[in-house]
Chimera marker file (.cmm) of the C-alpha trace (Angstrom):
<marker_set name="trace">
<marker id="1" x="23.454" y="3.019" z="59.633" r="1" g="1" b="0" radius="0.5"/>
<marker id="2" x="21.874" y="5.812" z="57.591" r="1" g="1" b="0" radius="0.5"/>
<marker id="3" x="25.156" y="6.319" z="55.736" r="1" g="1" b="0" radius="0.5"/>
<marker id="4" x="25.268" y="2.624" z="54.882" r="1" g="1" b="0" radius="0.5"/>
<marker id="5" x="21.680" y="2.712" z="53.528" r="1" g="1" b="0" radius="0.5"/>
<marker id="6" x="22.463" y="5.788" z="51.401" r="1" g="1" b="0" radius="0.5"/>
<marker id="7" x="25.551" y="4.132" z="49.963" r="1" g="1" b="0" radius="0.5"/>
<marker id="8" x="23.531" y="1.011" z="49.110" r="1" g="1" b="0" radius="0.5"/>
<marker id="9" x="20.896" y="3.095" z="47.320" r="1" g="1" b="0" radius="0.5"/>
<marker id="10" x="23.527" y="4.932" z="45.266" r="1" g="1" b="0" radius="0.5"/>
<marker id="11" x="25.236" y="1.667" z="44.309" r="1" g="1" b="0" radius="0.5"/>
<marker id="12" x="21.883" y="0.132" z="43.328" r="1" g="1" b="0" radius="0.5"/>
<marker id="13" x="21.080" y="3.153" z="41.138" r="1" g="1" b="0" radius="0.5"/>
<marker id="14" x="18.155" y="4.304" z="43.254" r="1" g="1" b="0" radius="0.5"/>
<marker id="15" x="18.004" y="8.035" z="43.485" r="1" g="1" b="0" radius="0.5"/>
<marker id="16" x="19.817" y="8.341" z="40.147" r="1" g="1" b="0" radius="0.5"/>
<marker id="17" x="17.515" y="10.393" z="37.913" r="1" g="1" b="0" radius="0.5"/>
<marker id="18" x="18.968" y="8.938" z="34.699" r="1" g="1" b="0" radius="0.5"/>
<marker id="19" x="18.145" y="5.374" z="35.740" r="1" g="1" b="0" radius="0.5"/>
<marker id="20" x="14.529" y="6.320" z="36.482" r="1" g="1" b="0" radius="0.5"/>
<marker id="21" x="13.837" y="7.854" z="33.049" r="1" g="1" b="0" radius="0.5"/>
<marker id="22" x="12.397" y="5.533" z="30.404" r="1" g="1" b="0" radius="0.5"/>
<marker id="23" x="14.120" y="5.683" z="27.002" r="1" g="1" b="0" radius="0.5"/>
<marker id="24" x="12.643" y="8.294" z="24.699" r="1" g="1" b="0" radius="0.5"/>
<marker id="25" x="10.498" y="6.916" z="21.871" r="1" g="1" b="0" radius="0.5"/>
<marker id="26" x="11.443" y="7.908" z="18.346" r="1" g="1" b="0" radius="0.5"/>
<marker id="27" x="9.046" y="10.504" z="16.961" r="1" g="1" b="0" radius="0.5"/>
<marker id="28" x="9.171" y="10.546" z="13.170" r="1" g="1" b="0" radius="0.5"/>
<marker id="29" x="5.552" y="11.184" z="12.131" r="1" g="1" b="0" radius="0.5"/>
<marker id="30" x="6.482" y="14.603" z="10.682" r="1" g="1" b="0" radius="0.5"/>
<marker id="31" x="9.084" y="12.991" z="8.393" r="1" g="1" b="0" radius="0.5"/>
<marker id="32" x="6.297" y="11.105" z="6.622" r="1" g="1" b="0" radius="0.5"/>
<marker id="33" x="5.007" y="14.172" z="4.753" r="1" g="1" b="0" radius="0.5"/>
<marker id="34" x="8.285" y="14.827" z="2.939" r="1" g="1" b="0" radius="0.5"/>
<marker id="35" x="9.741" y="11.321" z="2.633" r="1" g="1" b="0" radius="0.5"/>
<marker id="36" x="10.764" y="9.948" z="-0.770" r="1" g="1" b="0" radius="0.5"/>
<marker id="37" x="10.778" y="6.194" z="-0.171" r="1" g="1" b="0" radius="0.5"/>
<marker id="38" x="12.876" y="5.573" z="-3.303" r="1" g="1" b="0" radius="0.5"/>
<marker id="39" x="15.667" y="7.719" z="-1.836" r="1" g="1" b="0" radius="0.5"/>
<marker id="40" x="15.887" y="5.793" z="1.457" r="1" g="1" b="0" radius="0.5"/>
<marker id="41" x="18.310" y="3.226" z="0.005" r="1" g="1" b="0" radius="0.5"/>
<marker id="42" x="21.296" y="3.402" z="-2.316" r="1" g="1" b="0" radius="0.5"/>
<marker id="43" x="21.576" y="1.590" z="-5.644" r="1" g="1" b="0" radius="0.5"/>
<marker id="44" x="24.016" y="-0.833" z="-3.992" r="1" g="1" b="0" radius="0.5"/>
<marker id="45" x="21.543" y="-1.550" z="-1.185" r="1" g="1" b="0" radius="0.5"/>
<marker id="46" x="18.805" y="-2.193" z="-3.760" r="1" g="1" b="0" radius="0.5"/>
<marker id="47" x="21.135" y="-4.527" z="-5.663" r="1" g="1" b="0" radius="0.5"/>
<marker id="48" x="21.852" y="-6.497" z="-2.492" r="1" g="1" b="0" radius="0.5"/>
<marker id="49" x="18.145" y="-6.763" z="-1.620" r="1" g="1" b="0" radius="0.5"/>
<marker id="50" x="17.158" y="-7.766" z="-5.160" r="1" g="1" b="0" radius="0.5"/>
<marker id="51" x="20.066" y="-10.121" z="-5.736" r="1" g="1" b="0" radius="0.5"/>
<marker id="52" x="20.677" y="-8.329" z="-9.056" r="1" g="1" b="0" radius="0.5"/>
<marker id="53" x="20.899" y="-4.792" z="-10.396" r="1" g="1" b="0" radius="0.5"/>
<marker id="54" x="17.879" y="-2.542" z="-10.155" r="1" g="1" b="0" radius="0.5"/>
<marker id="55" x="16.298" y="-1.734" z="-13.508" r="1" g="1" b="0" radius="0.5"/>
<marker id="56" x="14.440" y="1.323" z="-12.314" r="1" g="1" b="0" radius="0.5"/>
<marker id="57" x="12.650" y="2.952" z="-9.401" r="1" g="1" b="0" radius="0.5"/>
<marker id="58" x="9.168" y="4.394" z="-9.492" r="1" g="1" b="0" radius="0.5"/>
<marker id="59" x="7.442" y="6.347" z="-6.730" r="1" g="1" b="0" radius="0.5"/>
<marker id="60" x="3.956" y="5.055" z="-6.085" r="1" g="1" b="0" radius="0.5"/>
<marker id="61" x="2.648" y="7.359" z="-3.394" r="1" g="1" b="0" radius="0.5"/>
<marker id="62" x="-1.071" y="7.340" z="-2.602" r="1" g="1" b="0" radius="0.5"/>
<marker id="63" x="-3.171" y="9.275" z="-0.130" r="1" g="1" b="0" radius="0.5"/>
<marker id="64" x="-2.650" y="6.593" z="2.513" r="1" g="1" b="0" radius="0.5"/>
<marker id="65" x="0.986" y="5.541" z="2.028" r="1" g="1" b="0" radius="0.5"/>
<marker id="66" x="4.337" y="6.492" z="0.542" r="1" g="1" b="0" radius="0.5"/>
<marker id="67" x="5.777" y="3.812" z="-1.720" r="1" g="1" b="0" radius="0.5"/>
<marker id="68" x="8.431" y="2.866" z="-4.249" r="1" g="1" b="0" radius="0.5"/>
<marker id="69" x="8.621" y="-0.016" z="-6.731" r="1" g="1" b="0" radius="0.5"/>
<marker id="70" x="12.112" y="-1.186" z="-7.691" r="1" g="1" b="0" radius="0.5"/>
<marker id="71" x="12.298" y="-3.607" z="-10.627" r="1" g="1" b="0" radius="0.5"/>
<marker id="72" x="15.019" y="-6.210" z="-10.861" r="1" g="1" b="0" radius="0.5"/>
<marker id="73" x="17.063" y="-6.176" z="-14.087" r="1" g="1" b="0" radius="0.5"/>
<marker id="74" x="15.751" y="-9.647" z="-15.042" r="1" g="1" b="0" radius="0.5"/>
<marker id="75" x="12.191" y="-8.306" z="-15.252" r="1" g="1" b="0" radius="0.5"/>
<marker id="76" x="10.953" y="-11.311" z="-13.251" r="1" g="1" b="0" radius="0.5"/>
<marker id="77" x="10.403" y="-9.619" z="-9.885" r="1" g="1" b="0" radius="0.5"/>
<marker id="78" x="10.447" y="-6.347" z="-8.009" r="1" g="1" b="0" radius="0.5"/>
<marker id="79" x="10.731" y="-4.934" z="-4.521" r="1" g="1" b="0" radius="0.5"/>
<marker id="80" x="7.869" y="-2.803" z="-3.250" r="1" g="1" b="0" radius="0.5"/>
<marker id="81" x="8.718" y="-0.513" z="-0.334" r="1" g="1" b="0" radius="0.5"/>
<marker id="82" x="6.085" y="1.328" z="1.649" r="1" g="1" b="0" radius="0.5"/>
<marker id="83" x="5.795" y="3.612" z="4.651" r="1" g="1" b="0" radius="0.5"/>
<marker id="84" x="2.527" y="4.138" z="6.458" r="1" g="1" b="0" radius="0.5"/>
<marker id="85" x="1.615" y="6.596" z="9.204" r="1" g="1" b="0" radius="0.5"/>
<marker id="86" x="-1.173" y="4.543" z="10.798" r="1" g="1" b="0" radius="0.5"/>
<marker id="87" x="-4.137" y="5.924" z="12.734" r="1" g="1" b="0" radius="0.5"/>
<marker id="88" x="-3.245" y="3.585" z="15.618" r="1" g="1" b="0" radius="0.5"/>
<marker id="89" x="0.166" y="3.260" z="17.256" r="1" g="1" b="0" radius="0.5"/>
<marker id="90" x="2.703" y="1.771" z="14.825" r="1" g="1" b="0" radius="0.5"/>
<marker id="91" x="3.449" y="-1.336" z="16.959" r="1" g="1" b="0" radius="0.5"/>
<marker id="92" x="-0.298" y="-2.024" z="17.208" r="1" g="1" b="0" radius="0.5"/>
<marker id="93" x="-0.623" y="-1.774" z="13.417" r="1" g="1" b="0" radius="0.5"/>
<marker id="94" x="2.235" y="-4.256" z="12.945" r="1" g="1" b="0" radius="0.5"/>
<marker id="95" x="0.609" y="-6.642" z="15.454" r="1" g="1" b="0" radius="0.5"/>
<marker id="96" x="-2.692" y="-6.347" z="13.570" r="1" g="1" b="0" radius="0.5"/>
<marker id="97" x="-1.022" y="-7.011" z="10.203" r="1" g="1" b="0" radius="0.5"/>
<marker id="98" x="0.914" y="-9.954" z="11.646" r="1" g="1" b="0" radius="0.5"/>
<marker id="99" x="-2.310" y="-11.518" z="12.964" r="1" g="1" b="0" radius="0.5"/>
<marker id="100" x="-3.843" y="-11.198" z="9.482" r="1" g="1" b="0" radius="0.5"/>
<marker id="101" x="-0.908" y="-12.910" z="7.718" r="1" g="1" b="0" radius="0.5"/>
<marker id="102" x="-1.238" y="-16.676" z="7.900" r="1" g="1" b="0" radius="0.5"/>
<marker id="103" x="2.170" y="-18.159" z="8.657" r="1" g="1" b="0" radius="0.5"/>
<marker id="104" x="3.774" y="-14.891" z="9.821" r="1" g="1" b="0" radius="0.5"/>
<marker id="105" x="7.007" y="-15.308" z="11.786" r="1" g="1" b="0" radius="0.5"/>
<marker id="106" x="8.559" y="-12.930" z="14.321" r="1" g="1" b="0" radius="0.5"/>
<marker id="107" x="11.907" y="-11.479" z="13.256" r="1" g="1" b="0" radius="0.5"/>
<marker id="108" x="12.290" y="-9.407" z="16.428" r="1" g="1" b="0" radius="0.5"/>
<marker id="109" x="10.013" y="-7.633" z="18.926" r="1" g="1" b="0" radius="0.5"/>
<marker id="110" x="8.852" y="-5.004" z="16.371" r="1" g="1" b="0" radius="0.5"/>
<marker id="111" x="9.168" y="-6.962" z="13.130" r="1" g="1" b="0" radius="0.5"/>
<marker id="112" x="7.544" y="-9.922" z="11.401" r="1" g="1" b="0" radius="0.5"/>
<marker id="113" x="7.990" y="-11.677" z="8.078" r="1" g="1" b="0" radius="0.5"/>
<marker id="114" x="5.958" y="-13.775" z="5.672" r="1" g="1" b="0" radius="0.5"/>
<marker id="115" x="6.726" y="-15.655" z="2.468" r="1" g="1" b="0" radius="0.5"/>
<marker id="116" x="5.153" y="-18.092" z="0.065" r="1" g="1" b="0" radius="0.5"/>
<marker id="117" x="5.958" y="-19.112" z="-3.532" r="1" g="1" b="0" radius="0.5"/>
<marker id="118" x="5.261" y="-15.709" z="-5.090" r="1" g="1" b="0" radius="0.5"/>
<marker id="119" x="6.079" y="-13.106" z="-2.481" r="1" g="1" b="0" radius="0.5"/>
<marker id="120" x="7.988" y="-12.375" z="0.706" r="1" g="1" b="0" radius="0.5"/>
<marker id="121" x="7.756" y="-9.383" z="2.972" r="1" g="1" b="0" radius="0.5"/>
<marker id="122" x="9.054" y="-7.932" z="6.183" r="1" g="1" b="0" radius="0.5"/>
<marker id="123" x="7.127" y="-5.331" z="8.173" r="1" g="1" b="0" radius="0.5"/>
<marker id="124" x="8.356" y="-3.309" z="11.138" r="1" g="1" b="0" radius="0.5"/>
<marker id="125" x="7.374" y="-0.381" z="13.301" r="1" g="1" b="0" radius="0.5"/>
<marker id="126" x="9.821" y="2.482" z="13.616" r="1" g="1" b="0" radius="0.5"/>
<marker id="127" x="8.733" y="5.304" z="15.877" r="1" g="1" b="0" radius="0.5"/>
<marker id="128" x="5.353" y="6.494" z="14.579" r="1" g="1" b="0" radius="0.5"/>
<marker id="129" x="5.670" y="4.760" z="11.204" r="1" g="1" b="0" radius="0.5"/>
<marker id="130" x="5.224" y="1.288" z="9.737" r="1" g="1" b="0" radius="0.5"/>
<marker id="131" x="7.697" y="0.210" z="7.043" r="1" g="1" b="0" radius="0.5"/>
<marker id="132" x="7.309" y="-2.790" z="4.762" r="1" g="1" b="0" radius="0.5"/>
<marker id="133" x="9.626" y="-4.260" z="2.150" r="1" g="1" b="0" radius="0.5"/>
<marker id="134" x="8.083" y="-6.811" z="-0.217" r="1" g="1" b="0" radius="0.5"/>
<marker id="135" x="9.775" y="-9.033" z="-2.808" r="1" g="1" b="0" radius="0.5"/>
<marker id="136" x="7.235" y="-10.037" z="-5.456" r="1" g="1" b="0" radius="0.5"/>
<marker id="137" x="7.480" y="-12.196" z="-8.577" r="1" g="1" b="0" radius="0.5"/>
<marker id="138" x="5.491" y="-11.075" z="-11.590" r="1" g="1" b="0" radius="0.5"/>
<marker id="139" x="2.830" y="-13.626" z="-12.625" r="1" g="1" b="0" radius="0.5"/>
<marker id="140" x="4.400" y="-16.748" z="-14.184" r="1" g="1" b="0" radius="0.5"/>
<marker id="141" x="7.917" y="-15.273" z="-13.853" r="1" g="1" b="0" radius="0.5"/>
<marker id="142" x="9.227" y="-17.619" z="-11.187" r="1" g="1" b="0" radius="0.5"/>
<marker id="143" x="8.809" y="-18.505" z="-7.555" r="1" g="1" b="0" radius="0.5"/>
<marker id="144" x="10.613" y="-18.002" z="-4.301" r="1" g="1" b="0" radius="0.5"/>
<marker id="145" x="12.925" y="-20.904" z="-3.528" r="1" g="1" b="0" radius="0.5"/>
<marker id="146" x="14.898" y="-19.329" z="-0.648" r="1" g="1" b="0" radius="0.5"/>
<marker id="147" x="12.290" y="-17.576" z="1.511" r="1" g="1" b="0" radius="0.5"/>
<marker id="148" x="14.517" y="-17.194" z="4.597" r="1" g="1" b="0" radius="0.5"/>
<marker id="149" x="17.327" y="-15.711" z="2.471" r="1" g="1" b="0" radius="0.5"/>
<marker id="150" x="15.014" y="-13.164" z="0.855" r="1" g="1" b="0" radius="0.5"/>
<marker id="151" x="13.483" y="-12.290" z="4.236" r="1" g="1" b="0" radius="0.5"/>
<marker id="152" x="16.989" y="-11.674" z="5.588" r="1" g="1" b="0" radius="0.5"/>
<marker id="153" x="17.840" y="-9.353" z="2.662" r="1" g="1" b="0" radius="0.5"/>
<marker id="154" x="14.557" y="-7.439" z="3.102" r="1" g="1" b="0" radius="0.5"/>
<marker id="155" x="15.132" y="-7.134" z="6.851" r="1" g="1" b="0" radius="0.5"/>
<marker id="156" x="18.584" y="-5.686" z="6.214" r="1" g="1" b="0" radius="0.5"/>
<marker id="157" x="17.119" y="-3.202" z="3.707" r="1" g="1" b="0" radius="0.5"/>
<marker id="158" x="14.462" y="-2.076" z="6.190" r="1" g="1" b="0" radius="0.5"/>
<marker id="159" x="17.156" y="-1.555" z="8.825" r="1" g="1" b="0" radius="0.5"/>
<marker id="160" x="19.045" y="0.688" z="6.426" r="1" g="1" b="0" radius="0.5"/>
<marker id="161" x="15.881" y="2.623" z="5.567" r="1" g="1" b="0" radius="0.5"/>
<marker id="162" x="14.895" y="3.234" z="9.209" r="1" g="1" b="0" radius="0.5"/>
<marker id="163" x="18.191" y="5.020" z="9.781" r="1" g="1" b="0" radius="0.5"/>
<marker id="164" x="17.082" y="7.703" z="7.293" r="1" g="1" b="0" radius="0.5"/>
<marker id="165" x="13.490" y="8.255" z="8.483" r="1" g="1" b="0" radius="0.5"/>
<link id1="1" id2="2" r="1" g="1" b="0" radius="0.2"/>
<link id1="2" id2="3" r="1" g="1" b="0" radius="0.2"/>
<link id1="3" id2="4" r="1" g="1" b="0" radius="0.2"/>
<link id1="4" id2="5" r="1" g="1" b="0" radius="0.2"/>
<link id1="5" id2="6" r="1" g="1" b="0" radius="0.2"/>
<link id1="6" id2="7" r="1" g="1" b="0" radius="0.2"/>
<link id1="7" id2="8" r="1" g="1" b="0" radius="0.2"/>
<link id1="8" id2="9" r="1" g="1" b="0" radius="0.2"/>
<link id1="9" id2="10" r="1" g="1" b="0" radius="0.2"/>
<link id1="10" id2="11" r="1" g="1" b="0" radius="0.2"/>
<link id1="11" id2="12" r="1" g="1" b="0" radius="0.2"/>
<link id1="12" id2="13" r="1" g="1" b="0" radius="0.2"/>
<link id1="13" id2="14" r="1" g="1" b="0" radius="0.2"/>
<link id1="14" id2="15" r="1" g="1" b="0" radius="0.2"/>
<link id1="15" id2="16" r="1" g="1" b="0" radius="0.2"/>
<link id1="16" id2="17" r="1" g="1" b="0" radius="0.2"/>
<link id1="17" id2="18" r="1" g="1" b="0" radius="0.2"/>
<link id1="18" id2="19" r="1" g="1" b="0" radius="0.2"/>
<link id1="19" id2="20" r="1" g="1" b="0" radius="0.2"/>
<link id1="20" id2="21" r="1" g="1" b="0" radius="0.2"/>
<link id1="21" id2="22" r="1" g="1" b="0" radius="0.2"/>
<link id1="22" id2="23" r="1" g="1" b="0" radius="0.2"/>
<link id1="23" id2="24" r="1" g="1" b="0" radius="0.2"/>
<link id1="24" id2="25" r="1" g="1" b="0" radius="0.2"/>
<link id1="25" id2="26" r="1" g="1" b="0" radius="0.2"/>
<link id1="26" id2="27" r="1" g="1" b="0" radius="0.2"/>
<link id1="27" id2="28" r="1" g="1" b="0" radius="0.2"/>
<link id1="28" id2="29" r="1" g="1" b="0" radius="0.2"/>
<link id1="29" id2="30" r="1" g="1" b="0" radius="0.2"/>
<link id1="30" id2="31" r="1" g="1" b="0" radius="0.2"/>
<link id1="31" id2="32" r="1" g="1" b="0" radius="0.2"/>
<link id1="32" id2="33" r="1" g="1" b="0" radius="0.2"/>
<link id1="33" id2="34" r="1" g="1" b="0" radius="0.2"/>
<link id1="34" id2="35" r="1" g="1" b="0" radius="0.2"/>
<link id1="35" id2="36" r="1" g="1" b="0" radius="0.2"/>
<link id1="36" id2="37" r="1" g="1" b="0" radius="0.2"/>
<link id1="37" id2="38" r="1" g="1" b="0" radius="0.2"/>
<link id1="38" id2="39" r="1" g="1" b="0" radius="0.2"/>
<link id1="39" id2="40" r="1" g="1" b="0" radius="0.2"/>
<link id1="40" id2="41" r="1" g="1" b="0" radius="0.2"/>
<link id1="41" id2="42" r="1" g="1" b="0" radius="0.2"/>
<link id1="42" id2="43" r="1" g="1" b="0" radius="0.2"/>
<link id1="43" id2="44" r="1" g="1" b="0" radius="0.2"/>
<link id1="44" id2="45" r="1" g="1" b="0" radius="0.2"/>
<link id1="45" id2="46" r="1" g="1" b="0" radius="0.2"/>
<link id1="46" id2="47" r="1" g="1" b="0" radius="0.2"/>
<link id1="47" id2="48" r="1" g="1" b="0" radius="0.2"/>
<link id1="48" id2="49" r="1" g="1" b="0" radius="0.2"/>
<link id1="49" id2="50" r="1" g="1" b="0" radius="0.2"/>
<link id1="50" id2="51" r="1" g="1" b="0" radius="0.2"/>
<link id1="51" id2="52" r="1" g="1" b="0" radius="0.2"/>
<link id1="52" id2="53" r="1" g="1" b="0" radius="0.2"/>
<link id1="53" id2="54" r="1" g="1" b="0" radius="0.2"/>
<link id1="54" id2="55" r="1" g="1" b="0" radius="0.2"/>
<link id1="55" id2="56" r="1" g="1" b="0" radius="0.2"/>
<link id1="56" id2="57" r="1" g="1" b="0" radius="0.2"/>
<link id1="57" id2="58" r="1" g="1" b="0" radius="0.2"/>
<link id1="58" id2="59" r="1" g="1" b="0" radius="0.2"/>
<link id1="59" id2="60" r="1" g="1" b="0" radius="0.2"/>
<link id1="60" id2="61" r="1" g="1" b="0" radius="0.2"/>
<link id1="61" id2="62" r="1" g="1" b="0" radius="0.2"/>
<link id1="62" id2="63" r="1" g="1" b="0" radius="0.2"/>
<link id1="63" id2="64" r="1" g="1" b="0" radius="0.2"/>
<link id1="64" id2="65" r="1" g="1" b="0" radius="0.2"/>
<link id1="65" id2="66" r="1" g="1" b="0" radius="0.2"/>
<link id1="66" id2="67" r="1" g="1" b="0" radius="0.2"/>
<link id1="67" id2="68" r="1" g="1" b="0" radius="0.2"/>
<link id1="68" id2="69" r="1" g="1" b="0" radius="0.2"/>
<link id1="69" id2="70" r="1" g="1" b="0" radius="0.2"/>
<link id1="70" id2="71" r="1" g="1" b="0" radius="0.2"/>
<link id1="71" id2="72" r="1" g="1" b="0" radius="0.2"/>
<link id1="72" id2="73" r="1" g="1" b="0" radius="0.2"/>
<link id1="73" id2="74" r="1" g="1" b="0" radius="0.2"/>
<link id1="74" id2="75" r="1" g="1" b="0" radius="0.2"/>
<link id1="75" id2="76" r="1" g="1" b="0" radius="0.2"/>
<link id1="76" id2="77" r="1" g="1" b="0" radius="0.2"/>
<link id1="77" id2="78" r="1" g="1" b="0" radius="0.2"/>
<link id1="78" id2="79" r="1" g="1" b="0" radius="0.2"/>
<link id1="79" id2="80" r="1" g="1" b="0" radius="0.2"/>
<link id1="80" id2="81" r="1" g="1" b="0" radius="0.2"/>
<link id1="81" id2="82" r="1" g="1" b="0" radius="0.2"/>
<link id1="82" id2="83" r="1" g="1" b="0" radius="0.2"/>
<link id1="83" id2="84" r="1" g="1" b="0" radius="0.2"/>
<link id1="84" id2="85" r="1" g="1" b="0" radius="0.2"/>
<link id1="85" id2="86" r="1" g="1" b="0" radius="0.2"/>
<link id1="86" id2="87" r="1" g="1" b="0" radius="0.2"/>
<link id1="87" id2="88" r="1" g="1" b="0" radius="0.2"/>
<link id1="88" id2="89" r="1" g="1" b="0" radius="0.2"/>
<link id1="89" id2="90" r="1" g="1" b="0" radius="0.2"/>
<link id1="90" id2="91" r="1" g="1" b="0" radius="0.2"/>
<link id1="91" id2="92" r="1" g="1" b="0" radius="0.2"/>
<link id1="92" id2="93" r="1" g="1" b="0" radius="0.2"/>
<link id1="93" id2="94" r="1" g="1" b="0" radius="0.2"/>
<link id1="94" id2="95" r="1" g="1" b="0" radius="0.2"/>
<link id1="95" id2="96" r="1" g="1" b="0" radius="0.2"/>
<link id1="96" id2="97" r="1" g="1" b="0" radius="0.2"/>
<link id1="97" id2="98" r="1" g="1" b="0" radius="0.2"/>
<link id1="98" id2="99" r="1" g="1" b="0" radius="0.2"/>
<link id1="99" id2="100" r="1" g="1" b="0" radius="0.2"/>
<link id1="100" id2="101" r="1" g="1" b="0" radius="0.2"/>
<link id1="101" id2="102" r="1" g="1" b="0" radius="0.2"/>
<link id1="102" id2="103" r="1" g="1" b="0" radius="0.2"/>
<link id1="103" id2="104" r="1" g="1" b="0" radius="0.2"/>
<link id1="104" id2="105" r="1" g="1" b="0" radius="0.2"/>
<link id1="105" id2="106" r="1" g="1" b="0" radius="0.2"/>
<link id1="106" id2="107" r="1" g="1" b="0" radius="0.2"/>
<link id1="107" id2="108" r="1" g="1" b="0" radius="0.2"/>
<link id1="108" id2="109" r="1" g="1" b="0" radius="0.2"/>
<link id1="109" id2="110" r="1" g="1" b="0" radius="0.2"/>
<link id1="110" id2="111" r="1" g="1" b="0" radius="0.2"/>
<link id1="111" id2="112" r="1" g="1" b="0" radius="0.2"/>
<link id1="112" id2="113" r="1" g="1" b="0" radius="0.2"/>
<link id1="113" id2="114" r="1" g="1" b="0" radius="0.2"/>
<link id1="114" id2="115" r="1" g="1" b="0" radius="0.2"/>
<link id1="115" id2="116" r="1" g="1" b="0" radius="0.2"/>
<link id1="116" id2="117" r="1" g="1" b="0" radius="0.2"/>
<link id1="117" id2="118" r="1" g="1" b="0" radius="0.2"/>
<link id1="118" id2="119" r="1" g="1" b="0" radius="0.2"/>
<link id1="119" id2="120" r="1" g="1" b="0" radius="0.2"/>
<link id1="120" id2="121" r="1" g="1" b="0" radius="0.2"/>
<link id1="121" id2="122" r="1" g="1" b="0" radius="0.2"/>
<link id1="122" id2="123" r="1" g="1" b="0" radius="0.2"/>
<link id1="123" id2="124" r="1" g="1" b="0" radius="0.2"/>
<link id1="124" id2="125" r="1" g="1" b="0" radius="0.2"/>
<link id1="125" id2="126" r="1" g="1" b="0" radius="0.2"/>
<link id1="126" id2="127" r="1" g="1" b="0" radius="0.2"/>
<link id1="127" id2="128" r="1" g="1" b="0" radius="0.2"/>
<link id1="128" id2="129" r="1" g="1" b="0" radius="0.2"/>
<link id1="129" id2="130" r="1" g="1" b="0" radius="0.2"/>
<link id1="130" id2="131" r="1" g="1" b="0" radius="0.2"/>
<link id1="131" id2="132" r="1" g="1" b="0" radius="0.2"/>
<link id1="132" id2="133" r="1" g="1" b="0" radius="0.2"/>
<link id1="133" id2="134" r="1" g="1" b="0" radius="0.2"/>
<link id1="134" id2="135" r="1" g="1" b="0" radius="0.2"/>
<link id1="135" id2="136" r="1" g="1" b="0" radius="0.2"/>
<link id1="136" id2="137" r="1" g="1" b="0" radius="0.2"/>
<link id1="137" id2="138" r="1" g="1" b="0" radius="0.2"/>
<link id1="138" id2="139" r="1" g="1" b="0" radius="0.2"/>
<link id1="139" id2="140" r="1" g="1" b="0" radius="0.2"/>
<link id1="140" id2="141" r="1" g="1" b="0" radius="0.2"/>
<link id1="141" id2="142" r="1" g="1" b="0" radius="0.2"/>
<link id1="142" id2="143" r="1" g="1" b="0" radius="0.2"/>
<link id1="143" id2="144" r="1" g="1" b="0" radius="0.2"/>
<link id1="144" id2="145" r="1" g="1" b="0" radius="0.2"/>
<link id1="145" id2="146" r="1" g="1" b="0" radius="0.2"/>
<link id1="146" id2="147" r="1" g="1" b="0" radius="0.2"/>
<link id1="147" id2="148" r="1" g="1" b="0" radius="0.2"/>
<link id1="148" id2="149" r="1" g="1" b="0" radius="0.2"/>
<link id1="149" id2="150" r="1" g="1" b="0" radius="0.2"/>
<link id1="150" id2="151" r="1" g="1" b="0" radius="0.2"/>
<link id1="151" id2="152" r="1" g="1" b="0" radius="0.2"/>
<link id1="152" id2="153" r="1" g="1" b="0" radius="0.2"/>
<link id1="153" id2="154" r="1" g="1" b="0" radius="0.2"/>
<link id1="154" id2="155" r="1" g="1" b="0" radius="0.2"/>
<link id1="155" id2="156" r="1" g="1" b="0" radius="0.2"/>
<link id1="156" id2="157" r="1" g="1" b="0" radius="0.2"/>
<link id1="157" id2="158" r="1" g="1" b="0" radius="0.2"/>
<link id1="158" id2="159" r="1" g="1" b="0" radius="0.2"/>
<link id1="159" id2="160" r="1" g="1" b="0" radius="0.2"/>
<link id1="160" id2="161" r="1" g="1" b="0" radius="0.2"/>
<link id1="161" id2="162" r="1" g="1" b="0" radius="0.2"/>
<link id1="162" id2="163" r="1" g="1" b="0" radius="0.2"/>
<link id1="163" id2="164" r="1" g="1" b="0" radius="0.2"/>
<link id1="164" id2="165" r="1" g="1" b="0" radius="0.2"/>
</marker_set>
């Protein structure tokens, strides 16, 4: 009887140390200090996200975030990429930002999106960091007509960036 119970426990995974361990959380807070946000994507990835060639990249780091502005070749819009190491846990920061964005939509468990006529953005938590990709029209330069398509391109870009942080 004892042998039968032991066999059942082994088959169920009980007693297996690997099954009992939770997955390790990504720890990337230290990467924040040295990250160059402009270098987290290739020119081809920027072209795909913009829907046209990139006209130039400019780092826009501040004391509170690391950022990069990437102009589209038409001069009508740009992508603004930012990475933040928040004081609270990254998923909590994303939840807070999502609650503040009227009309925000969940993309997945860690990611939300928002768009209106002039801008679209996707924000996600990745380990200890919060990453956001925004697509923004310059004033009177046009408006977003395919919000879901732009959100999809930004989400793809963020996925590519998180692999390098």
